ZAPA-923894 format. One line per 5 residues: number of its first residue (from 1); their letters; for each residue x, z, y of N, C-alpha, C, CB. Coordinates in Angstrom, 3 decimals. Glycine has a CB too. Layout:
<atoms>
NUM = A = X Z Y X Z Y X Z Y X Z Y  ...
</atoms>
This chain:
<atoms>
1 = XXXXX = 47.409 -23.533 -37.584 46.396 -22.007 -37.678 46.330 -21.331 -36.224 47.186 -20.643 -38.859  47.490 -21.020 -35.430 47.647 -20.407 -34.359 46.436 -21.332 -33.095 49.419 -20.430 -34.085  46.178 -22.398 -33.523 45.688 -23.186 -32.664 43.996 -23.098 -32.605 46.253 -24.511 -33.009  43.514 -22.142 -33.973 42.497 -22.326 -34.391 41.954 -20.698 -34.142 42.583 -23.030 -35.785  42.937 -19.928 -34.518 42.900 -18.664 -34.022 42.598 -18.590 -32.232 44.340 -18.034 -34.486
6 = XXXXX = 43.606 -19.383 -31.554 43.358 -18.909 -29.827 42.115 -19.680 -29.947 44.632 -19.492 -28.326  41.892 -20.757 -29.870 40.340 -21.149 -29.987 38.956 -20.252 -30.555 40.398 -22.277 -30.875  39.213 -19.745 -31.328 38.161 -18.945 -31.693 38.337 -17.784 -30.258 38.383 -18.276 -33.470  39.134 -16.717 -30.495 39.891 -16.082 -29.408 38.880 -16.665 -28.204 41.682 -16.577 -29.325  39.288 -17.542 -27.699 38.729 -18.088 -26.569 37.533 -18.446 -26.549 39.289 -18.986 -26.202
11 = XXXXX = 36.425 -18.790 -27.568 35.242 -18.744 -27.642 34.656 -17.753 -27.734 34.927 -19.291 -28.301  35.223 -16.368 -28.547 34.664 -15.322 -28.022 34.725 -14.389 -26.811 34.765 -14.820 -28.719  35.734 -14.608 -26.090 36.017 -14.031 -24.932 34.797 -14.945 -24.024 37.760 -14.181 -24.506  34.255 -16.655 -24.237 33.364 -17.033 -23.400 32.298 -16.610 -23.603 33.273 -18.101 -23.269  31.854 -16.272 -24.844 30.825 -15.489 -25.327 30.364 -14.292 -24.440 31.231 -15.031 -26.587
16 = XXXXX = 31.093 -13.230 -24.813 31.181 -12.297 -24.141 31.181 -11.766 -22.676 31.818 -12.128 -24.525  31.838 -12.926 -21.808 31.586 -13.342 -20.486 30.496 -13.874 -20.283 32.393 -14.100 -20.031  30.027 -14.660 -21.135 28.526 -15.135 -20.603 27.378 -14.126 -20.988 28.089 -16.644 -21.291  27.574 -13.018 -21.881 26.827 -12.413 -22.554 26.684 -11.198 -21.020 27.499 -12.001 -24.243  28.007 -11.031 -20.584 28.354 -9.834 -19.707 27.528 -10.289 -18.238 30.255 -9.627 -19.518
21 = XXXXX = 27.781 -11.707 -18.137 26.954 -12.056 -16.923 25.506 -11.875 -16.969 27.148 -13.398 -16.589  24.900 -12.623 -17.777 23.650 -12.549 -18.435 23.189 -10.894 -18.362 23.827 -13.172 -20.036  23.480 -10.031 -18.684 23.617 -8.634 -18.840 23.267 -7.998 -17.371 25.137 -8.271 -19.387  24.545 -8.308 -16.724 24.786 -8.154 -15.154 23.390 -8.677 -14.300 26.234 -9.181 -14.672  23.142 -9.916 -14.285 21.998 -10.470 -13.684 20.704 -10.167 -14.134 22.087 -11.701 -13.720
26 = XXXXX = 20.565 -9.708 -15.203 19.372 -9.528 -15.480 18.927 -7.561 -14.948 19.308 -10.047 -17.246  20.076 -7.253 -14.909 19.873 -5.221 -14.383 19.594 -5.141 -12.903 21.634 -4.020 -14.564  20.415 -6.625 -12.168 20.269 -6.813 -10.548 18.618 -6.818 -10.204 21.046 -8.448 -9.995  18.544 -8.016 -11.413 16.497 -8.160 -11.171 15.817 -7.166 -11.501 15.589 -9.268 -12.097  16.166 -6.968 -12.339 15.064 -5.147 -12.793 15.398 -4.012 -11.859 15.551 -4.214 -14.639
31 = XXXXX = 16.522 -3.872 -11.086 16.406 -3.161 -10.212 15.675 -3.509 -8.617 17.574 -2.832 -10.250  15.872 -4.660 -8.539 14.704 -5.460 -7.364 13.663 -5.046 -7.467 14.368 -6.920 -7.408  13.329 -5.508 -8.632 11.949 -5.312 -9.189 11.192 -4.116 -9.108 11.972 -5.536 -10.426  12.048 -3.095 -9.712 11.605 -1.829 -9.614 11.521 -1.128 -8.078 12.493 -1.096 -10.509  12.435 -1.599 -7.169 12.112 -1.080 -5.796 10.947 -1.724 -5.027 13.307 -1.224 -4.957
36 = XXXXX = 10.819 -3.334 -5.496 9.438 -3.904 -5.207 8.131 -3.246 -5.449 9.329 -4.997 -5.874  8.211 -2.677 -6.993 7.135 -1.847 -7.374 7.022 -0.286 -6.421 7.392 -1.598 -9.030  7.917 -0.030 -6.202 8.306 1.440 -5.579 7.193 0.965 -3.956 10.693 1.760 -5.258  7.557 0.232 -3.541 7.178 -0.201 -2.110 5.529 -0.448 -2.715 8.212 -1.821 -1.333  5.110 -1.317 -3.399 3.948 -1.862 -3.474 3.113 -0.376 -3.956 3.957 -3.265 -4.529
41 = XXXXX = 3.396 0.227 -4.943 2.887 1.743 -5.103 2.962 2.364 -3.491 4.039 2.739 -6.316  3.437 2.528 -2.899 3.571 2.915 -1.717 2.293 2.711 -0.678 4.713 2.283 -1.336  2.137 1.263 -0.666 1.316 0.143 -0.017 0.164 0.721 -0.729 1.717 -1.582 -0.292  0.106 1.223 -1.995 -1.149 1.818 -2.658 -1.646 2.441 -1.967 -1.113 2.517 -3.691  -1.076 3.594 -2.281 -1.235 4.953 -1.819 -1.727 4.868 -0.258 0.201 5.784 -2.004
46 = XXXXX = -1.371 4.310 0.388 -1.685 4.364 1.695 -2.802 3.880 2.033 -0.881 3.866 2.378  -3.025 2.709 1.265 -4.594 1.889 1.313 -5.657 2.698 0.757 -4.668 0.448 0.393  -5.282 3.464 -0.390 -6.634 4.461 -0.720 -6.952 5.406 0.148 -6.544 5.262 -1.936  -5.943 6.046 0.915 -6.135 7.465 2.290 -6.813 6.141 2.952 -4.269 8.518 3.422  -6.307 5.127 3.415 -7.396 4.693 4.832 -8.717 4.132 3.797 -6.575 3.003 6.217
51 = XXXXX = -8.787 3.834 2.940 -10.333 3.599 2.079 -10.896 5.183 2.414 -10.157 3.194 -0.094  -10.266 6.129 1.757 -11.283 7.209 1.589 -11.494 7.752 3.369 -10.573 8.606 0.342  -10.615 7.290 3.884 -10.770 7.977 5.304 -12.082 7.142 6.091 -9.144 7.804 6.286  -11.942 5.993 5.756 -12.826 4.777 6.345 -14.513 4.642 5.480 -11.758 3.135 6.021  -14.156 5.337 4.308 -15.690 5.390 3.709 -16.303 6.829 3.826 -15.723 4.962 2.037
56 = XXXXX = -15.475 7.869 4.451 -15.960 9.253 4.945 -16.489 8.956 6.353 -14.729 10.446 4.974  -15.782 8.104 7.135 -16.421 7.897 8.473 -17.785 7.045 8.406 -15.373 7.151 9.421  -17.882 6.269 7.247 -19.182 5.287 7.245 -20.065 6.580 6.874 -19.228 3.749 5.960  -19.625 7.334 6.116 -20.770 8.168 5.454 -21.160 9.578 6.541 -20.139 8.755 3.739  -20.220 9.620 7.324 -20.336 10.683 8.550 -21.473 9.635 9.462 -18.473 11.104 9.528
61 = XXXXX = -21.229 8.524 9.992 -22.126 7.441 10.773 -23.647 7.949 10.097 -21.618 5.505 10.356  -23.644 7.875 9.066 -24.887 7.454 8.130 -25.520 9.053 8.361 -24.437 6.863 6.160  -24.894 9.869 8.536 -25.762 11.155 8.685 -26.653 11.216 10.118 -24.706 12.500 8.632  -28.128 12.118 9.692 -28.992 11.937 11.111 -28.648 13.112 11.955 -30.730 11.909 10.906  -27.742 13.845 11.707 -26.955 14.383 13.138 -26.115 13.855 14.020 -26.246 15.271 12.968
66 = XXXXX = -25.568 12.687 13.180 -24.554 11.807 13.804 -25.343 10.864 14.907 -23.774 10.879 12.600  -26.371 10.594 13.850 -27.289 9.398 14.613 -27.562 9.872 15.598 -28.561 8.868 14.070  -28.580 11.012 15.561 -29.266 11.629 16.682 -28.375 12.021 18.153 -29.865 12.939 16.045  -26.821 12.400 17.813 -26.232 12.831 19.087 -25.964 11.607 19.495 -25.030 13.798 19.103  -25.453 10.350 18.823 -25.075 9.149 19.598 -25.982 8.746 20.254 -24.647 8.130 18.960
71 = XXXXX = -27.429 9.029 19.823 -28.615 8.259 20.357 -28.696 8.875 21.826 -30.095 8.479 19.403  -28.763 10.679 21.520 -28.847 11.239 22.948 -27.575 10.743 24.271 -28.737 12.948 22.652  -26.707 10.976 23.058 -25.333 10.913 24.459 -25.315 9.362 24.755 -23.307 11.494 23.853  -25.259 8.554 23.791 -24.819 7.000 24.771 -26.148 6.189 24.904 -23.509 5.763 23.844  -27.141 6.431 24.519 -27.958 5.632 24.802 -29.300 6.539 25.596 -28.216 4.845 23.477
76 = XXXXX = -28.938 7.898 25.688 -30.016 8.545 26.614 -31.201 8.634 26.083 -30.236 7.891 27.817  -31.147 8.871 24.870 -32.816 8.890 24.153 -33.224 10.684 24.556 -32.791 8.494 21.788  -34.210 10.530 24.256 -34.549 12.302 24.653 -35.815 12.531 23.250 -35.558 12.615 26.897  -36.049 14.271 23.021 -36.797 14.423 22.315 -37.941 14.364 23.088 -36.560 15.349 21.622  -38.865 14.475 21.888 -40.515 14.805 22.601 -40.886 15.821 23.559 -41.490 15.209 21.582
81 = XXXXX = -41.030 16.108 24.796 -41.117 17.291 25.211 -39.882 17.439 26.184 -41.198 18.230 24.062  -38.810 16.950 26.056 -37.474 17.048 27.166 -37.914 16.307 28.060 -35.946 16.524 26.762  -37.191 16.937 28.999 -37.211 16.460 30.720 -35.567 15.689 30.848 -37.374 18.256 32.094  -35.400 14.796 31.073 -33.845 14.181 31.561 -33.776 14.645 32.864 -33.598 12.419 31.578  -32.543 15.483 33.078 -32.224 15.363 34.570 -30.782 14.829 34.838 -32.378 16.788 35.274
86 = XXXXX = -30.581 13.623 36.096 -29.775 12.276 36.429 -28.926 13.102 37.259 -30.586 10.840 37.223  -27.390 13.081 37.092 -27.145 13.261 38.209 -26.994 12.319 39.431 -26.346 13.796 38.032  -27.336 12.462 40.504 -26.685 11.025 41.449 -25.388 10.829 41.702 -27.120 10.931 42.861  -24.466 12.042 41.764 -23.391 12.180 41.947 -22.307 11.226 40.813 -23.355 13.602 41.979  -22.910 11.150 39.558 -22.153 10.384 38.402 -22.321 9.354 38.366 -22.311 10.634 37.236
</atoms>
């Protein structure tokens, strides 16, 4: 009788230890996944900010005033009736 009782207690202890081990390992996996999720959310927010910045830049570059300014400064385009003065010292 004592052997059967000891065997049952041993089996119950092994079962409890196995369940505890399983629970702890699942908790650790869950924590690491939560941390990874937070990091990915931060990356997503940064990517969204960069996307908004770049789309605003593209919209700005499509603006007629910007195109005119760039053409005048970089390509030295002039409007009709204007005279270009070039400094020889530059």
